[in-house]
LOTORVO-764797 format. One record per atom (N, C-alpha, C): residue in one letter; x, y, z; residue number from 1. Coordinates in Angstrom, 3 decimals. Last residue first. Example, Ala and Ser with C-alpha at 12.3 -4.5 7.8 and 13.67 -1.06 7.14 Angstrom:
PT   rest         xx         yy         zz    nr
PT      S     12.850     -2.250      7.080     2
PT      S     13.670     -1.060      7.140     2
PT      S     12.900      0.030      7.870     2
PT      A     13.190     -5.690      7.800     1
PT      A     12.300     -4.500      7.800     1
PT      A     13.200     -3.300      7.800     1
# end
This chain:
PT   rest         xx         yy         zz    nr
PT      X     90.696    -79.649     52.562   101
PT      X     90.486    -78.751     53.713   101
PT      X     89.254    -77.888     53.553   101
PT      X     89.469    -82.790     51.323   100
PT      X     90.050    -81.472     51.099   100
PT      X     89.813    -80.614     52.338   100
PT      X     90.255    -86.187     52.134    99
PT      X     89.370    -85.017     52.239    99
PT      X     90.139    -83.727     51.966    99
PT      X     91.845    -88.235     49.633    98
PT      X     91.826    -87.635     50.965    98
PT      X     90.858    -86.460     50.982    98
PT      X     90.149    -90.632     47.541    97
PT      X     90.909    -89.387     47.725    97
PT      X     90.790    -88.907     49.164    97
PT      X     88.542    -92.836     47.023    96
PT      X     89.810    -93.037     47.708    96
PT      X     90.660    -91.795     47.902    96
PT      X     86.090    -92.324     46.096    95
PT      X     87.020    -92.917     45.132    95
PT      X     88.419    -93.099     45.733    95
PT      X     84.869    -90.961     48.065    94
PT      X     84.370    -92.316     47.803    94
PT      X     85.267    -93.069     46.820    94
PT      X     86.073    -88.510     47.754    93
PT      X     86.465    -89.313     48.913    93
PT      X     85.995    -90.754     48.742    93
PT      X     84.718    -87.381     45.690    92
PT      X     86.029    -87.968     45.390    92
PT      X     86.534    -88.807     46.562    92
PT      X     82.539    -86.044     46.592    91
PT      X     82.350    -87.449     46.245    91
PT      X     83.661    -88.141     45.883    91
PT      X     82.205    -83.857     49.007    90
PT      X     83.191    -84.168     47.974    90
PT      X     83.148    -85.671     47.703    90
PT      X     78.852    -82.706     49.393    89
PT      X     79.964    -83.510     49.880    89
PT      X     80.909    -83.796     48.725    89
PT      X     76.633    -81.010     49.251    88
PT      X     77.789    -80.765     48.389    88
PT      X     79.037    -81.485     48.924    88
PT      X     74.341    -81.692     50.469    87
PT      X     75.321    -80.966     51.294    87
PT      X     76.625    -80.694     50.538    87
PT      X     72.842    -83.069     48.524    86
PT      X     72.342    -81.803     49.070    86
PT      X     73.339    -81.023     49.924    86
PT      X     73.134    -84.809     46.112    85
PT      X     74.214    -84.424     47.014    85
PT      X     73.865    -83.081     47.676    85
PT      X     70.992    -85.173     44.448    84
PT      X     71.658    -86.374     44.961    84
PT      X     72.768    -86.074     45.965    84
PT      X     69.982    -82.618     44.104    83
PT      X     69.040    -83.736     44.082    83
PT      X     69.683    -85.007     44.646    83
PT      X     72.135    -80.896     43.931    82
PT      X     71.467    -81.022     45.228    82
PT      X     70.427    -82.139     45.268    82
PT      X     72.825    -81.127     41.185    81
PT      X     73.758    -81.504     42.251    81
PT      X     73.004    -81.808     43.536    81
PT      X     70.490    -80.106     39.978    80
PT      X     70.975    -81.441     39.644    80
PT      X     71.903    -81.958     40.743    80
PT      X     70.427    -77.512     41.043    79
PT      X     69.334    -78.446     41.356    79
PT      X     69.755    -79.887     41.073    79
PT      X     72.718    -76.508     39.802    78
PT      X     72.667    -76.604     41.258    78
PT      X     71.572    -77.571     41.687    78
PT      X     71.862    -76.571     37.162    77
PT      X     73.015    -77.380     37.568    77
PT      X     73.021    -77.571     39.077    77
PT      X     69.799    -74.706     37.275    76
PT      X     69.485    -76.094     36.909    76
PT      X     70.624    -77.026     37.323    76
PT      X     71.189    -72.375     37.881    75
PT      X     70.204    -72.884     38.842    75
PT      X     69.849    -74.343     38.549    75
PT      X     72.669    -71.944     35.503    74
PT      X     73.347    -72.309     36.743    74
PT      X     72.373    -72.933     37.754    74
PT      X     71.210    -73.419     32.594    73
PT      X     71.331    -72.309     33.531    73
PT      X     71.986    -72.826     34.810    73
PT      X     73.028    -75.501     30.258    72
PT      X     72.006    -75.239     31.268    72
PT      X     72.269    -73.938     32.027    72
PT      X     75.145    -76.149     28.664    71
PT      X     74.230    -75.110     28.178    71
PT      X     73.179    -74.711     29.214    71
PT      X     76.321    -78.234     29.999    70
PT      X     77.070    -76.983     29.885    70
PT      X     76.195    -75.830     29.404    70
PT      X     74.427    -80.233     29.521    69
PT      X     74.538    -79.658     30.866    69
PT      X     75.291    -78.333     30.818    69
PT      X     75.008    -80.756     26.801    68
PT      X     73.694    -80.250     27.205    68
PT      X     73.763    -79.578     28.573    68
PT      X     77.628    -81.726     26.954    67
PT      X     77.347    -80.511     26.179    67
PT      X     76.002    -79.908     26.570    67
PT      X     77.182    -84.061     28.488    66
PT      X     78.057    -82.988     28.980    66
PT      X     77.749    -81.674     28.257    66
PT      X     75.565    -85.544     26.724    65
PT      X     75.027    -85.108     28.019    65
PT      X     75.855    -83.953     28.582    65
PT      X     77.418    -86.013     24.662    64
PT      X     76.175    -85.277     24.376    64
PT      X     75.588    -84.722     25.668    64
PT      X     79.273    -87.543     26.065    63
PT      X     79.674    -86.256     25.484    63
PT      X     78.445    -85.399     25.190    63
PT      X     77.706    -89.785     26.649    62
PT      X     78.288    -88.992     27.733    62
PT      X     78.681    -87.604     27.235    62
PT      X     77.139    -90.862     24.153    61
PT      X     76.046    -90.271     24.940    61
PT      X     76.563    -89.411     26.107    61
PT      X     79.939    -91.583     23.510    60
PT      X     79.149    -90.639     22.712    60
PT      X     77.967    -90.044     23.491    60
PT      X     80.881    -93.543     25.333    59
PT      X     81.375    -92.166     25.399    59
PT      X     80.482    -91.188     24.642    59
PT      X     78.597    -95.731     27.086    58
PT      X     79.417    -95.372     25.925    58
PT      X     79.777    -93.889     25.987    58
PT      X     77.376    -95.885     29.552    57
PT      X     77.927    -97.107     28.972    57
PT      X     78.861    -96.818     27.807    57
PT      X     78.048    -93.527     32.181    56
PT      X     77.429    -93.908     30.911    56
PT      X     78.088    -95.176     30.385    56
PT      X     77.457    -91.994     35.333    55
PT      X     78.161    -93.009     34.547    55
PT      X     77.353    -93.351     33.297    55
PT      X     77.798    -88.859     36.659    54
PT      X     76.829    -89.764     36.036    54
PT      X     77.605    -90.698     35.105    54
PT      X     78.307    -86.805     39.580    53
PT      X     78.752    -87.508     38.379    53
PT      X     77.701    -88.508     37.934    53
PT      X     79.124    -84.060     41.692    52
PT      X     78.109    -84.829     40.958    52
PT      X     78.785    -85.583     39.834    52
PT      X     81.296    -82.976     42.946    51
PT      X     79.999    -82.846     43.619    51
PT      X     78.879    -83.608     42.924    51
PT      X     84.584    -82.910     43.628    50
PT      X     83.626    -83.657     42.814    50
PT      X     82.280    -83.648     43.532    50
PT      X     86.477    -80.065     43.787    49
PT      X     85.595    -80.945     44.573    49
PT      X     84.583    -81.597     43.642    49
PT      X     87.880    -78.178     42.383    48
PT      X     88.547    -79.450     42.651    48
PT      X     87.717    -80.409     43.504    48
PT      X     88.145    -75.385     41.043    47
PT      X     87.071    -76.400     40.943    47
PT      X     87.680    -77.780     41.133    47
PT      X     89.635    -72.990     41.061    46
PT      X     89.674    -73.914     42.195    46
PT      X     88.568    -74.957     42.200    46
PT      X     89.879    -71.359     38.871    45
PT      X     88.759    -71.103     39.778    45
PT      X     88.669    -72.088     40.942    45
PT      X     92.133    -72.330     37.550    44
PT      X     92.051    -70.904     37.865    44
PT      X     90.995    -70.623     38.932    44
PT      X     91.421    -75.013     37.167    43
PT      X     92.563    -74.668     38.013    43
PT      X     92.479    -73.212     38.466    43
PT      X     89.239    -74.747     35.438    42
PT      X     89.051    -75.387     36.740    42
PT      X     90.211    -75.085     37.684    42
PT      X     90.400    -73.291     33.181    41
PT      X     89.268    -72.797     33.959    41
PT      X     89.204    -73.413     35.349    41
PT      X     93.962    -73.786     33.368    40
PT      X     92.702    -73.636     32.659    40
PT      X     91.628    -73.205     33.621    40
PT      X     96.737    -75.849     33.430    39
PT      X     96.207    -74.520     33.688    39
PT      X     94.954    -74.374     32.833    39
PT      X     96.771    -79.077     34.783    38
PT      X     96.642    -78.257     33.582    38
PT      X     96.136    -76.883     33.985    38
PT      X     96.974    -79.976     37.368    37
PT      X     97.929    -80.480     36.378    37
PT      X     97.903    -79.667     35.089    37
PT      X     95.947    -79.476     39.907    36
PT      X     96.025    -78.393     38.919    36
PT      X     97.066    -78.730     37.852    36
PT      X     95.410    -81.508     41.585    35
PT      X     96.815    -81.090     41.503    35
PT      X     97.028    -79.929     40.544    35
PT      X     92.651    -81.827     41.209    34
PT      X     93.188    -81.533     42.540    34
PT      X     94.615    -81.013     42.511    34
PT      X     92.442    -82.435     38.480    33
PT      X     91.795    -81.236     39.018    33
PT      X     92.435    -80.846     40.352    33
PT      X     93.887    -84.853     38.412    32
PT      X     94.358    -83.701     37.637    32
PT      X     93.737    -82.404     38.147    32
PT      X     92.221    -86.411     40.029    31
PT      X     93.597    -86.166     40.436    31
PT      X     94.159    -84.941     39.706    31
PT      X     90.028    -86.491     38.343    30
PT      X     89.907    -85.780     39.619    30
PT      X     91.298    -85.485     40.176    30
PT      X     91.108    -88.084     36.307    29
PT      X     90.719    -86.697     36.006    29
PT      X     90.572    -85.888     37.289    29
PT      X     91.497    -90.513     37.618    28
PT      X     92.627    -89.808     37.024    28
PT      X     92.314    -88.346     36.763    28
PT      X     88.826    -91.186     38.332    27
PT      X     89.852    -90.950     39.360    27
PT      X     91.055    -90.171     38.818    27
PT      X     87.624    -91.293     35.635    26
PT      X     87.232    -90.302     36.644    26
PT      X     88.281    -90.121     37.736    26
PT      X     88.194    -91.747     32.634    25
PT      X     88.993    -92.124     33.808    25
PT      X     88.719    -91.105     34.919    25
PT      X     86.911    -90.657     30.597    24
PT      X     86.799    -92.113     30.665    24
PT      X     87.612    -92.648     31.844    24
PT      X     84.910    -87.662     30.987    23
PT      X     86.163    -88.399     31.007    23
PT      X     85.885    -89.890     30.941    23
PT      X     83.728    -84.329     30.970    22
PT      X     83.497    -85.733     30.628    22
PT      X     84.857    -86.410     30.569    22
PT      X     82.498    -81.573     33.033    21
PT      X     83.414    -82.249     32.124    21
PT      X     82.977    -83.670     31.839    21
PT      X     81.901    -78.423     34.405    20
PT      X     81.307    -79.645     33.893    20
PT      X     82.268    -80.262     32.890    20
PT      X     82.351    -76.527     37.266    19
PT      X     82.994    -76.983     36.034    19
PT      X     82.347    -78.303     35.632    19
PT      X     81.364    -73.657     39.159    18
PT      X     81.129    -75.020     38.690    18
PT      X     81.893    -75.292     37.400    18
PT      X     81.987    -71.813     42.114    17
PT      X     82.171    -71.937     40.667    17
PT      X     82.046    -73.399     40.277    17
PT      X     79.690    -72.637     44.785    16
PT      X     80.816    -71.919     44.190    16
PT      X     80.831    -72.058     42.672    16
PT      X     77.921    -74.013     46.362    15
PT      X     77.411    -72.879     45.580    15
PT      X     78.519    -72.045     44.948    15
PT      X     80.657    -75.178     48.134    14
PT      X     79.200    -75.151     48.068    14
PT      X     78.723    -73.862     47.398    14
PT      X     83.461    -75.023     45.861    13
PT      X     82.861    -75.136     47.188    13
PT      X     81.352    -75.100     47.039    13
PT      X     84.181    -75.279     43.318    12
PT      X     85.170    -74.671     44.197    12
PT      X     84.713    -74.760     45.655    12
PT      X     83.298    -78.412     41.785    11
PT      X     82.977    -77.085     42.302    11
PT      X     84.112    -76.578     43.179    11
PT      X     82.546    -80.525     38.989    10
PT      X     83.367    -80.162     40.138    10
PT      X     82.998    -78.736     40.539    10
PT      X     80.622    -82.992     37.533     9
PT      X     80.674    -81.571     37.883     9
PT      X     81.584    -81.436     39.096     9
PT      X     80.742    -85.309     34.747     8
PT      X     80.926    -84.918     36.142     8
PT      X     80.875    -83.398     36.295     8
PT      X     80.198    -88.285     33.030     7
PT      X     79.989    -86.838     33.011     7
PT      X     80.068    -86.411     34.469     7
PT      X     82.141    -91.009     31.990     6
PT      X     81.496    -90.331     33.110     6
PT      X     81.375    -88.838     32.798     6
PT      X     82.936    -94.162     30.714     5
PT      X     82.548    -92.783     30.415     5
PT      X     81.731    -92.175     31.559     5
PT      X     85.558    -95.989     31.969     4
PT      X     84.101    -95.881     32.022     4
PT      X     83.733    -94.430     31.740     4
PT      X     88.220    -96.463     32.389     3
PT      X     87.678    -96.523     31.032     3
PT      X     86.163    -96.590     30.999     3
PT      X     87.799    -97.404     35.772     2
PT      X     88.698    -97.144     34.647     2
PT      X     88.008    -97.382     33.318     2
PT      X     86.278    -98.039     37.932     1
PT      X     85.734    -97.045     37.027     1
PT      X     86.651    -96.762     35.843     1
# end
């Protein structure tokens, strides 16, 4: 997945605080979320579980999608997550990360 544009949502837990972002290095960005490498919204609210992501071919459409999702109502974001991840499993485990407690 290196250098692949990805829109993603992390959460503090099931139905918890949500963070929507975009990156070209999903494993690297999830590592940053998990280690709280940067102080900010996701670190402050514990948004370290990858609950949804969408791969894009180019960065520009990914950025547009991220901005649109950020404008959505919370219920719409939850519906998006639960459409493909109904139990809010931490998808970072599929990328080789250890399970979170």
